[in-house]
C-alpha positions in Angstrom: 1.5 2.9 12.6 2.3 6.6 12.4 5.9 6.1 13.1 5.2 4.2 9.4 3.2 7.1 8.6 6.0 9.5 8.6 8.0 7.1 6.8 5.3 7.1 3.8 4.9 10.6 3.9 9.1 11.1 3.7 9.7 8.4 0.7 6.9 9.3 -1.6 8.2 12.2 -3.0 11.2 9.8 -4.0 9.0 8.4 -6.7 9.9 9.2 -9.5 10.7 7.3 -12.6 14.4 8.1 -11.5 14.5 7.3 -8.2 11.7 5.1 -7.9 14.3 2.0 -7.3 16.4 4.1 -4.7 16.9 3.0 -1.0 15.4 5.8 0.7 12.3 4.8 -1.8 12.3 1.5 -0.8 11.8 2.6 2.7 8.8 4.4 1.8 7.5 1.2 0.1 8.3 -1.1 2.7 6.8 1.7 5.6 3.3 1.3 2.7 3.9 -2.5 2.3 3.7 -2.4 6.9 0.6 -0.8 6.5 -0.9 -2.4 4.4 -0.3 -5.6 6.0 -2.5 -4.6 9.1 -4.9 -4.1 7.3 -5.3 -8.1 6.2 -4.4 -11.5 7.4 -0.8 -12.5 7.7 -1.9 -15.4 6.1 -2.7 -13.2 3.1 0.7 -11.4 3.0 2.9 -13.9 3.4 1.0 -15.7 0.1 -0.7 -18.2 0.8 -4.0 -17.2 0.3 -4.4 -16.8 -3.3 -4.9 -12.9 -4.5 -8.5 -13.3 -6.0 -9.4 -14.2 -2.2 -8.3 -11.0 -1.2 -11.9 -8.7 -1.9 -13.5 -11.3 0.9 -11.0 -11.6 2.8 -11.1 -8.0 3.9 -14.6 -7.5 3.5 -15.8 -10.7 5.5 -14.8 -8.5 9.1 -17.7 -6.8 10.8 -15.5 -3.6 11.4 -16.0 -0.4 10.1 -12.2 1.7 9.8 -14.5 4.9 9.2 -14.5 4.6 13.2 -11.0 4.9 13.2 -9.1 7.9 14.5 -9.1 10.3 11.3 -5.1 10.5 11.9 -5.2 6.5 10.8 -7.0 7.7 8.2 -5.4 9.8 6.8 -2.2 7.1 7.6 -4.0 4.6 5.1 -4.9 7.3 2.2 -1.4 8.7 2.7 0.0 5.6 2.1 -2.6 4.3 -0.8 -1.2 7.6 -2.2 2.1 6.4 -2.7 1.2 3.7 -3.6 -0.2 5.5 -6.7 3.2 7.6 -7.2 5.1 4.1 -7.0 2.9 2.5 -9.9 3.5 5.5 -11.7 7.2 4.9 -12.0 6.9 1.9 -12.8 4.7 2.3 -15.6 7.1 5.4 -16.6 10.5 3.1 -16.8 8.5 0.5 -18.5 8.6 -2.2 -15.5 5.2 -3.9 -16.2 5.8 -6.6 -13.5 6.4 -4.0 -10.6 3.2 -2.3 -11.8 1.1 -5.1 -11.6 2.7 -6.1 -8.1 1.7 -2.1 -7.0 -1.5 -2.3 -8.5 -3.0 -5.1 -6.7 -1.2 -4.3 -3.9 -3.3 -0.9 -4.3 -6.5 -3.3 -4.3 -6.3 -3.8 -1.5 -6.8 0.1 -0.2 -9.7 0.6 -2.6 -11.3 -2.9 -1.3 -11.2 -1.6 2.3 -11.5 2.2 2.0 -14.3 2.5 -0.4 
């Protein structure tokens, strides 16, 4: 997970309106999505469970992620921050579909971290 966090940290500055679709920025987005997939079931990640069920899938567990080491929480927060940059970049270029997808992925982090 820390390797993915490093990829996010390297790719996050590239999430601007000019460079958000470049290969290195996409590498950072891939790392964010890998971290995201660690938060919920692989069936949901594959699209087999409707996104409306996401809140119930994530919050139905009794595991408290605040019990994880601080470095793991830092990786989750860094990934959420990187995803916010992608939302902002997609909004700046007018790509509403990508922005909507990024916002729904951000909802996973919000649901788990708050």
